[in-house]
C-alpha positions as CSV (number, residue, x, y, z in Angstrom):
1,M,23.9,-77.2,-154.9
2,R,23.2,-76.1,-151.3
3,K,26.4,-74.2,-151.2
4,K,25.3,-72.2,-154.3
5,V,21.9,-71.5,-152.8
6,K,23.6,-70.2,-149.5
7,I,25.9,-68.0,-151.6
8,M,22.9,-66.6,-153.5
9,L,21.0,-66.0,-150.3
10,A,24.0,-64.3,-148.8
11,I,24.3,-62.0,-151.8
12,L,20.5,-61.2,-151.7
13,I,20.9,-60.2,-148.0
14,L,24.2,-58.4,-148.2
15,L,23.6,-56.5,-151.4
16,P,20.8,-54.3,-150.0
17,L,22.8,-53.8,-146.8
18,T,25.8,-52.8,-148.8
19,L,23.8,-50.3,-150.8
20,V,22.4,-48.8,-147.6
21,V,25.9,-48.4,-146.2
22,V,27.2,-46.9,-149.4
23,Y,24.2,-44.6,-149.6
24,F,24.7,-43.5,-146.0
25,F,28.4,-42.7,-146.3
26,N,27.8,-40.8,-149.6
27,V,24.9,-38.6,-148.4
28,R,26.1,-37.9,-144.9
29,M,27.1,-34.3,-144.2
30,S,29.4,-33.3,-141.3
31,S,29.2,-30.1,-139.3
32,P,31.1,-27.2,-140.9
33,L,32.2,-26.1,-137.5
34,A,35.6,-27.0,-136.0
35,E,35.6,-28.8,-132.6
36,G,34.7,-26.4,-129.8
37,Q,33.0,-23.8,-132.0
38,E,29.5,-24.8,-131.0
39,I,27.9,-22.2,-128.8
40,P,24.7,-22.4,-126.6
41,D,21.3,-21.3,-127.9
42,I,20.8,-17.6,-128.4
43,E,18.4,-16.0,-125.9
44,V,15.6,-14.1,-127.5
45,K,13.9,-11.2,-125.7
46,T,10.4,-10.0,-126.5
47,L,10.1,-6.2,-126.8
48,G,6.5,-6.1,-127.8
49,Q,3.9,-7.8,-130.0
50,N,5.7,-9.5,-132.9
51,H,9.0,-7.7,-132.0
52,F,12.0,-9.7,-130.8
53,T,15.7,-9.1,-130.3
54,T,18.9,-10.9,-129.3
55,A,21.9,-9.9,-127.1
56,T,24.0,-10.1,-130.3
57,G,22.1,-7.1,-131.8
58,S,19.9,-8.9,-134.3
59,W,16.1,-8.4,-134.2
60,L,12.8,-9.4,-135.8
61,H,9.7,-7.2,-136.2
62,K,6.4,-7.5,-138.1
63,N,5.3,-4.2,-139.6
64,D,1.7,-3.0,-140.0
65,K,1.6,-4.4,-143.5
66,D,2.0,-8.0,-142.3
67,V,5.6,-8.2,-143.6
68,W,8.4,-9.4,-141.3
69,E,11.6,-7.3,-141.1
70,I,14.7,-8.9,-139.7
71,Y,18.2,-7.4,-139.1
72,I,21.1,-9.8,-138.8
73,Q,24.7,-9.0,-138.1
74,G,27.9,-10.7,-137.1
75,E,30.0,-13.7,-138.0
76,P,28.4,-16.5,-140.2
77,Y,27.6,-19.0,-137.5
78,E,26.4,-16.2,-135.2
79,R,24.1,-14.9,-138.0
80,G,22.6,-18.3,-138.6
81,L,21.9,-18.8,-134.9
82,A,20.3,-15.4,-134.6
83,F,18.1,-16.0,-137.7
84,G,17.0,-19.4,-136.4
85,A,16.3,-18.3,-132.9
86,L,14.4,-15.2,-133.9
87,A,12.4,-16.9,-136.7
88,Q,12.0,-20.4,-135.1
89,Q,8.2,-20.4,-135.2
90,L,8.1,-19.0,-138.8
91,L,10.6,-21.6,-139.8
92,A,8.5,-24.4,-138.4
93,E,5.4,-23.1,-140.2
94,K,7.4,-22.6,-143.5
95,E,8.8,-26.1,-143.4
96,S,5.4,-27.6,-142.6
97,A,3.9,-25.8,-145.6
98,F,6.7,-26.9,-147.8
99,I,6.5,-30.6,-146.8
100,S,2.7,-30.6,-146.8
101,E,2.6,-29.3,-150.4
102,I,5.1,-32.0,-151.5
103,E,2.8,-34.6,-149.8
104,N,-0.2,-33.1,-151.7
105,R,1.6,-33.4,-155.0
106,V,3.2,-36.8,-154.6
107,P,0.6,-39.6,-155.2
108,S,1.6,-42.2,-152.6
109,D,3.5,-42.5,-149.3
110,S,5.8,-45.2,-150.7
111,Y,6.8,-43.0,-153.7
112,L,7.3,-40.0,-151.3
113,N,9.6,-42.2,-149.2
114,F,11.5,-43.3,-152.4
115,L,11.7,-39.6,-153.5
116,K,13.3,-38.7,-150.1
117,Y,16.2,-41.0,-150.8
118,V,16.5,-39.9,-154.4
119,V,16.8,-36.2,-153.3
120,G,19.3,-37.2,-150.5
121,W,21.5,-39.0,-153.1
122,F,21.1,-36.1,-155.5
123,H,22.3,-33.7,-152.8
124,R,25.0,-35.9,-151.5
125,D,27.9,-33.5,-152.3
126,L,25.9,-30.3,-151.9
127,D,28.1,-29.0,-149.0
128,E,31.2,-29.2,-151.2
129,Y,29.8,-26.6,-153.6
130,V,28.6,-24.0,-151.0
131,P,31.1,-21.6,-149.5
132,E,32.0,-22.3,-145.9
133,E,30.6,-19.0,-144.8
134,Y,27.1,-20.0,-145.9
135,L,27.5,-23.5,-144.6
136,K,28.1,-22.1,-141.1
137,E,25.2,-19.7,-141.4
138,I,22.8,-22.5,-142.6
139,Y,24.1,-24.8,-140.0
140,G,23.4,-22.2,-137.3
141,S,19.8,-21.6,-138.4
142,S,19.2,-25.3,-138.9
143,Q,19.7,-26.0,-135.2
144,Y,16.3,-24.3,-134.7
145,M,14.4,-26.5,-137.2
146,A,11.5,-28.6,-135.9
147,D,12.2,-32.0,-134.5
148,S,8.9,-33.2,-136.1
149,F,10.5,-33.3,-139.6
150,D,13.6,-35.3,-138.6
151,Y,12.1,-38.3,-140.3
152,V,12.8,-36.5,-143.6
153,S,16.5,-36.1,-142.9
154,P,18.7,-34.5,-140.2
155,K,18.2,-30.8,-139.7
156,Y,21.4,-29.6,-141.4
157,H,20.7,-31.8,-144.4
158,R,17.2,-30.3,-144.7
159,G,18.4,-26.7,-144.2
160,L,21.0,-27.1,-146.9
161,S,18.7,-28.9,-149.3
162,Y,16.0,-26.3,-149.1
163,H,18.4,-23.8,-150.6
164,A,18.2,-25.9,-153.8
165,A,14.4,-25.8,-153.9
166,H,14.4,-23.0,-156.5
167,D,16.7,-25.0,-158.7
168,I,14.7,-28.2,-158.5
169,G,11.5,-26.3,-159.0
170,H,12.5,-24.8,-162.4
171,A,14.3,-27.9,-163.5
172,L,10.8,-29.5,-163.2
173,Q,9.0,-26.6,-164.9
174,N,6.0,-28.8,-165.7
175,M,5.1,-28.4,-162.0
176,N,4.5,-24.7,-162.7
177,L,6.6,-23.5,-159.8
178,V,8.3,-20.7,-161.5
179,G,7.8,-18.3,-164.4
180,C,9.3,-14.9,-163.4
181,T,9.3,-11.6,-165.2
182,S,11.8,-8.8,-164.9
183,F,12.7,-5.5,-166.7
184,A,15.2,-2.6,-166.4
185,V,14.8,0.8,-167.9
186,K,17.0,4.0,-168.0
187,G,17.5,7.1,-170.0
188,D,14.4,8.1,-172.1
189,K,12.5,5.0,-170.8
190,S,12.8,6.2,-167.2
191,E,11.0,9.3,-165.9
192,N,14.1,10.7,-164.1
193,G,16.6,9.1,-166.5
194,K,17.9,6.8,-163.8
195,L,18.0,3.1,-163.7
196,L,14.7,1.5,-162.6
197,I,14.3,-2.3,-162.2
198,G,11.1,-4.3,-161.6
199,R,10.5,-8.0,-161.0
200,N,7.9,-10.6,-160.1
201,F,9.2,-13.6,-158.3
202,D,6.7,-16.2,-159.4
203,F,7.9,-19.1,-157.2
204,Y,4.7,-20.9,-156.1
205,F,4.4,-23.8,-153.7
206,G,1.0,-23.4,-152.3
207,E,-0.8,-20.6,-150.5
208,Q,0.7,-21.5,-147.1
209,F,4.2,-21.2,-148.3
210,A,3.5,-17.7,-149.7
211,K,2.6,-16.4,-146.3
212,D,4.9,-14.5,-143.9
213,R,6.9,-12.5,-146.4
214,M,10.2,-11.4,-145.0
215,I,12.7,-8.6,-145.7
216,A,16.2,-9.4,-144.3
217,F,18.8,-6.7,-143.7
218,Y,22.3,-8.2,-143.4
219,N,25.3,-6.6,-141.8
220,P,27.9,-9.4,-142.3
221,S,31.3,-9.4,-140.7
222,E,32.8,-9.5,-144.3
223,G,31.5,-8.0,-147.5
224,Y,28.8,-5.4,-148.1
225,Q,25.5,-4.8,-146.2
226,F,22.5,-5.8,-148.2
227,M,18.7,-6.4,-148.1
228,S,17.0,-9.4,-149.4
229,V,13.3,-10.4,-149.9
230,T,13.2,-13.9,-148.5
231,W,11.5,-16.3,-146.1
232,A,12.5,-17.7,-142.7
233,C,16.1,-18.9,-142.5
234,F,16.7,-18.8,-146.2
235,S,20.3,-17.7,-146.6
236,G,20.2,-17.6,-150.4
237,V,19.1,-14.5,-152.4
238,V,16.4,-14.3,-155.1
239,S,15.8,-10.5,-155.0
240,G,18.1,-8.0,-153.3
241,M,20.2,-4.8,-153.2
242,N,23.4,-4.0,-151.4
243,E,24.9,-0.8,-150.0
244,K,26.8,-0.2,-153.2
245,G,23.6,0.0,-155.2
246,L,24.1,-3.4,-156.9
247,T,20.9,-5.4,-157.4
248,V,20.4,-9.1,-158.1
249,T,17.2,-10.8,-159.3
250,L,16.8,-14.4,-160.6
251,N,14.9,-15.7,-163.6
252,S,14.9,-19.3,-164.4
253,A,15.7,-20.8,-167.8
254,K,15.0,-24.2,-169.3
255,S,17.2,-26.9,-167.7
256,A,17.8,-30.6,-168.1
257,I,17.1,-32.7,-165.0
258,P,20.5,-32.5,-163.2
259,S,22.2,-35.7,-162.1
260,I,24.1,-34.3,-159.1
261,G,23.9,-31.1,-157.0
262,K,26.3,-28.3,-157.6
263,T,26.0,-24.7,-156.3
264,P,22.4,-23.5,-155.9
265,V,21.8,-20.4,-157.9
266,S,20.4,-18.5,-154.8
267,I,23.8,-19.1,-153.1
268,I,25.6,-17.7,-156.2
269,A,23.3,-14.6,-156.1
270,R,24.0,-14.2,-152.3
271,Q,27.8,-14.2,-153.0
272,I,27.3,-11.6,-155.7
273,L,25.1,-9.4,-153.5
274,Q,27.5,-9.6,-150.5
275,Y,30.8,-9.2,-152.4
276,A,30.2,-7.4,-155.8
277,S,29.8,-3.6,-156.4
278,T,29.9,-3.6,-160.2
279,I,28.6,-5.7,-163.1
280,D,32.1,-7.0,-163.9
281,E,32.6,-8.1,-160.3
282,A,29.2,-9.9,-160.4
283,Y,30.1,-11.7,-163.6
284,A,33.5,-12.8,-162.2
285,I,31.7,-14.3,-159.2
286,A,29.0,-16.1,-161.2
287,E,31.6,-17.5,-163.6
288,S,33.6,-19.0,-160.7
289,Y,30.8,-21.3,-159.6
290,E,29.4,-24.5,-161.1
291,S,25.6,-24.4,-161.1
292,F,23.5,-27.4,-161.8
293,V,20.6,-25.6,-163.5
294,A,20.3,-22.8,-166.1
295,E,19.6,-19.3,-164.7
296,T,19.5,-15.7,-165.7
297,F,20.9,-13.1,-163.1
298,L,19.6,-9.6,-163.8
299,I,22.3,-7.2,-162.3
300,G,21.6,-3.6,-161.8
301,S,24.5,-1.3,-160.9
302,K,24.6,2.2,-159.4
303,Q,28.3,2.5,-160.2
304,D,27.9,1.4,-163.8
305,G,24.6,3.2,-164.2
306,R,23.1,0.3,-166.2
307,A,21.8,-3.2,-166.0
308,A,23.1,-6.4,-167.6
309,L,22.3,-10.1,-167.7
310,I,24.4,-13.0,-166.6
311,E,23.1,-16.0,-168.4
312,K,24.4,-19.2,-166.9
313,T,24.1,-22.9,-167.7
314,P,26.1,-25.8,-166.0
315,E,28.6,-25.4,-168.9
316,T,28.6,-21.7,-169.9
317,T,28.5,-18.3,-168.3
318,V,27.7,-15.3,-170.6
319,L,27.5,-11.6,-169.9
320,Y,24.7,-10.1,-172.1
321,E,24.1,-6.3,-172.5
322,E,22.0,-4.2,-174.8
323,D,22.5,-0.7,-176.2
324,D,18.8,0.1,-175.8
325,N,17.4,1.8,-172.7
326,E,15.2,-1.1,-171.8
327,M,15.9,-4.7,-171.0
328,I,13.3,-7.4,-170.6
329,I,13.8,-10.8,-169.0
330,T,11.3,-13.6,-168.9
331,N,12.5,-17.3,-169.0
332,H,14.6,-17.7,-172.1
333,F,18.2,-16.8,-173.0
334,Q,18.9,-13.9,-175.3
335,S,22.7,-13.9,-175.9
336,D,24.2,-15.1,-179.1
337,E,26.0,-17.8,-177.2
338,L,22.9,-19.4,-175.6
339,K,19.8,-18.3,-177.5
340,N,20.2,-21.3,-179.9
341,D,20.8,-23.8,-177.1
342,P,18.5,-26.8,-177.8
343,L,16.8,-26.6,-174.4
344,N,16.3,-22.8,-174.7
345,Q,14.7,-23.3,-178.2
346,E,12.6,-26.1,-176.8
347,Y,11.2,-23.8,-174.1
348,L,10.6,-21.0,-176.6
349,Q,8.4,-23.5,-178.5
350,E,6.0,-23.5,-175.6
351,G,5.0,-20.0,-176.6
352,V,4.8,-18.5,-173.1
353,S,8.1,-16.9,-172.4
354,D,8.3,-14.8,-175.6
355,Y,4.6,-13.9,-175.2
356,R,5.2,-12.4,-171.8
357,Y,8.4,-10.7,-173.1
358,Q,6.3,-9.0,-175.8
359,R,3.6,-8.0,-173.4
360,V,6.2,-6.2,-171.1
361,H,7.6,-4.4,-174.2
362,Q,4.1,-3.4,-175.2
363,L,3.3,-1.9,-171.8
364,I,6.6,0.0,-171.6
365,D,5.9,1.6,-174.9
366,S,2.3,2.5,-174.0
367,L,3.0,3.8,-170.5
368,G,5.8,6.1,-171.6
369,A,8.8,6.9,-169.4
370,L,8.5,4.7,-166.3
371,N,8.4,5.8,-162.6
372,P,7.9,3.5,-159.6
373,A,4.1,3.8,-159.7
374,K,4.0,2.9,-163.4
375,A,6.4,0.0,-162.8
376,A,4.0,-1.3,-160.2
377,Y,1.1,-1.0,-162.6
378,L,3.1,-3.0,-165.2
379,L,4.0,-5.7,-162.7
380,R,0.3,-6.1,-161.6
381,D,-0.9,-6.5,-165.2
382,T,-3.1,-9.6,-165.7
383,K,-4.0,-9.1,-169.3
384,G,-2.6,-10.5,-172.6
385,M,-1.4,-8.8,-175.7
386,E,-3.4,-5.6,-176.6
387,G,-5.1,-5.9,-173.2
388,K,-6.9,-9.1,-174.1
389,D,-8.8,-10.8,-171.3
390,I,-6.9,-14.1,-171.0
391,G,-8.3,-15.1,-167.6
392,L,-6.6,-15.1,-164.3
393,A,-3.5,-17.2,-163.3
394,N,-2.5,-17.5,-167.0
395,E,1.3,-18.0,-167.3
396,K,1.3,-15.7,-170.3
397,A,0.4,-12.8,-168.0
398,I,3.0,-10.7,-166.3
399,N,0.9,-11.0,-163.1
400,Q,-0.1,-14.6,-162.7
401,L,-1.4,-14.1,-159.2
402,I,1.1,-16.6,-157.7
403,A,4.0,-14.3,-156.9
404,H,5.8,-14.9,-153.6
405,H,6.9,-11.3,-153.9
406,S,7.4,-8.4,-156.3
407,V,10.1,-5.7,-156.1
408,I,11.1,-2.4,-157.7
409,F,14.6,-1.1,-157.3
410,S,16.1,2.4,-157.9
411,P,19.8,1.6,-157.5
412,E,21.0,5.2,-158.0
413,E,18.5,6.5,-155.4
414,M,19.1,3.5,-153.1
415,I,15.3,2.8,-152.7
416,A,13.7,-0.6,-152.8
417,W,9.9,-1.1,-153.0
418,V,8.6,-4.5,-151.8
419,S,5.1,-5.7,-152.4
420,T,2.9,-6.6,-149.5
421,P,0.4,-9.5,-149.5
422,P,-1.5,-10.8,-151.3
423,Y,0.9,-11.5,-154.2
424,Q,1.9,-8.1,-155.7
425,L,-1.5,-6.5,-155.0
426,G,-0.9,-4.9,-151.6
427,D,1.1,-1.7,-151.1
428,Y,4.6,-1.6,-152.4
429,I,6.4,-0.3,-149.3
430,A,9.5,1.7,-149.8
431,Y,12.9,1.3,-148.0
432,N,15.4,4.1,-148.0
433,L,18.5,1.9,-148.0
434,N,21.0,4.8,-147.8
435,Q,19.4,5.7,-144.4
436,I,19.1,2.1,-143.2
437,F,22.7,1.1,-144.1
438,T,24.1,4.2,-142.6
439,D,22.1,4.5,-139.3
440,R,20.9,1.1,-138.1
441,K,19.9,2.8,-134.8
442,G,17.8,1.1,-132.2
443,S,16.2,-2.3,-132.2
444,S,14.1,-1.8,-135.4
445,F,13.6,0.3,-138.5
446,T,10.9,0.1,-141.1
447,Y,9.7,1.4,-144.5
448,T,9.2,5.0,-145.5
449,D,5.5,5.5,-145.8
450,S,5.7,8.7,-147.9
451,L,7.5,6.9,-150.7
452,S,5.2,3.8,-150.8
453,I,2.9,2.9,-153.6
454,E,-0.8,2.2,-152.9
455,F,-2.4,-1.2,-153.2
456,D,-4.0,-2.4,-156.5
457,P,-7.7,-1.4,-156.7
458,F,-8.4,-5.0,-158.0
459,L,-8.1,-6.1,-154.4
460,N,-11.5,-4.6,-153.6
461,T,-13.4,-6.1,-156.6
462,N,-15.6,-9.1,-157.0
463,G,-13.0,-10.3,-159.5
464,Y,-10.4,-10.8,-156.7
465,K,-13.0,-12.4,-154.4
466,G,-13.8,-14.8,-157.2
467,Y,-10.1,-15.6,-157.6
468,T,-9.8,-16.7,-154.0
469,D,-12.6,-19.2,-154.7
470,F,-10.7,-20.3,-157.8
471,V,-7.6,-21.0,-155.8
472,L,-9.4,-23.0,-153.1
473,I,-11.4,-25.2,-155.6
474,K,-8.3,-25.6,-157.9
475,E,-6.3,-27.0,-154.9
476,K,-9.1,-29.3,-154.0
477,I,-9.1,-30.7,-157.6
478,Q,-5.3,-31.0,-157.7
479,K,-5.3,-33.0,-154.5
480,F,-8.1,-35.2,-155.7
481,L,-6.2,-35.9,-159.0
482,A,-2.9,-36.5,-157.3
483,K,-4.0,-38.7,-154.5
484,G,-7.7,-39.5,-154.9
485,E,-8.4,-37.8,-151.6
486,G,-11.3,-35.6,-150.7
487,N,-14.9,-35.4,-151.6
488,R,-16.1,-35.1,-155.2
489,L,-17.1,-31.7,-156.5
490,Q,-20.7,-30.7,-155.9
491,D,-22.6,-29.0,-158.8
492,Q,-22.5,-25.7,-156.9
493,E,-18.7,-26.0,-156.6
494,V,-18.4,-26.6,-160.3
495,N,-20.5,-23.5,-161.0
496,R,-18.6,-21.4,-158.5
497,F,-15.3,-22.5,-160.0
498,I,-16.5,-21.4,-163.5
499,E,-17.8,-18.1,-162.2
500,S,-14.5,-17.5,-160.4
501,N,-12.4,-17.4,-163.6
502,P,-14.7,-17.7,-166.6
503,R,-12.1,-16.6,-169.2
504,G,-9.2,-18.7,-167.8
505,F,-8.4,-21.8,-169.7
506,L,-7.1,-23.4,-166.5
507,T,-10.7,-23.4,-165.1
508,Y,-11.8,-25.8,-167.9
509,Y,-8.5,-27.6,-168.1
510,Y,-8.9,-28.7,-164.4
511,L,-12.6,-29.5,-164.8
512,G,-11.8,-31.6,-167.9
513,D,-9.1,-33.5,-165.9
514,Y,-11.4,-33.9,-162.9
515,F,-14.4,-35.3,-164.9
516,K,-12.1,-37.6,-166.9
517,S,-10.7,-39.0,-163.6
518,I,-14.1,-40.0,-162.5
519,E,-15.0,-41.3,-166.0
520,A,-17.7,-38.7,-166.7
521,W,-16.5,-38.6,-170.3
522,Q,-19.2,-36.3,-171.8
523,E,-18.6,-33.6,-169.1
524,A,-14.9,-33.9,-169.5
525,E,-15.2,-33.5,-173.3
526,K,-17.4,-30.4,-172.8
527,Y,-14.9,-28.6,-170.6
528,Y,-11.9,-29.6,-172.7
529,N,-13.6,-28.1,-175.8
530,I,-14.2,-24.8,-173.9
531,A,-10.6,-24.7,-172.9
532,L,-9.4,-25.1,-176.5
533,D,-11.3,-21.9,-177.4
534,L,-9.5,-19.8,-174.8
535,E,-5.9,-18.4,-174.6
536,I,-3.9,-21.4,-173.5
537,A,-0.5,-20.6,-172.0
538,K,1.7,-23.5,-173.1
539,N,1.7,-25.7,-176.2
540,S,2.3,-28.7,-173.9
541,E,-0.9,-27.8,-172.1
542,R,-2.8,-27.6,-175.4
543,R,-1.5,-31.1,-176.2
544,H,-2.6,-32.3,-172.8
545,I,-6.1,-31.1,-173.5
546,E,-6.2,-32.6,-177.0
547,E,-5.0,-36.0,-175.7
548,G,-7.7,-35.8,-173.0
549,L,-10.3,-35.1,-175.6
550,K,-9.2,-38.1,-177.7
551,E,-9.6,-40.4,-174.6
552,C,-13.0,-39.0,-173.9
553,R,-14.3,-39.4,-177.4
554,K,-12.9,-43.0,-177.5
555,H,-14.9,-43.9,-174.4
556,I,-18.0,-42.1,-175.7
557,E,-17.9,-43.9,-179.0
558,I,-17.6,-47.3,-177.2
559,R,-20.8,-46.5,-175.2
């Protein structure tokens, strides 16, 4: 009997230890560099306020629109080191914002710690699906990551995992991290007949993460020069154009929760931008990779004189084109091969992606042939169908006031317009890429002011001032609901919240959830009822409100 007990105790002790060892050997990642390839830290010289350079010819500069411009050149590892050295402070701030937002959304420290190991296991083979060139670049920049976050995982692990954040974000779409809108017009739908592309990148992970927008100009040792709208030390691409006039923008599609990491879609987009000059070449690259989420790549091509979609799931890659002179992309597949996919149909049932699609189509028709200024007007639209007031921050709107950035591309003219903060409301500053890719003189270059598009007048209204209040109080409510932290709302805060976005269903959605959480059932019922009379974005959000109402009425009846 004692022997059996000892055996059982040994198993109980050894099993967790064995699991830890197995976990460690499966999630560890080794350096992508060969022995002896490590080089010392790169020296950064300060040329002026917010203007830095390296001896390797890379530089970083903040322009007068509060946008960082960075130029990176050389071999992969060298590029990564330069990016990390130049943007070290920005990288620390970005990582701090990212991790803080995760901590705000995850209800407990123990669950957060558990989640850390789940993500580590999920990404255990990530380095096997990323080209060596980008592993070296990411490894180089990761050497400059802050020591203070080493408790999460080693620097290289974190640097690589962050490149899959976009994928994880839209796999978990109930977190409202992404809901992008894009379009392409040409011929009679474009004022000069040339291809014109617009996109909002609605990847939202808190206000702090949205700060310090960056435009990166790459001159790699192999492939084409390109520009990318990005953030500190992010080697992937979500919006960009290369020297051949090929553009790439990403739009998420409905995905199942993946079981193992494959190639992040931003890395696939980077490979396309760096090595493709035509739509066919872009498709060949996309088809050659295994992704672990579904995604749509909008490709614009100067050489082809048109745009096309690459619709990709973990199992299928489809090239989709239209005969019409306009193409609209929200968050659902359109090709015959994928439009009837069960997950795609499930997402269409939410009623939000097709609504935004129709709103873009409606605006293109009403605005007439588009030019860059009209494209900016379209991308800034906060209204619903027929110009209906659906409140601010509604996912049915083209402009949800959460965009990390917004861009407009004219591939044939080689001009890119990039929005300046906040969201897509500041000036769209114009970059003459023909000039930039040809000259690259000196230790900096910047936008062409004469081609830029002025800020949205909405910025100077009480409506925008009210929206800033809405964001602050909404985040306070979200933190209270997730973690039970913070003070309860004062009456004046409730009133201010309502005044900040009176036609937005989210205002009353959050108030209903808040008052339900503190068991103020009648107040919760009141706000849920108001929400139901407004334009609700998703059917799942409507069901959430209806379920909340049932719970409230049940408790009111008991009393």
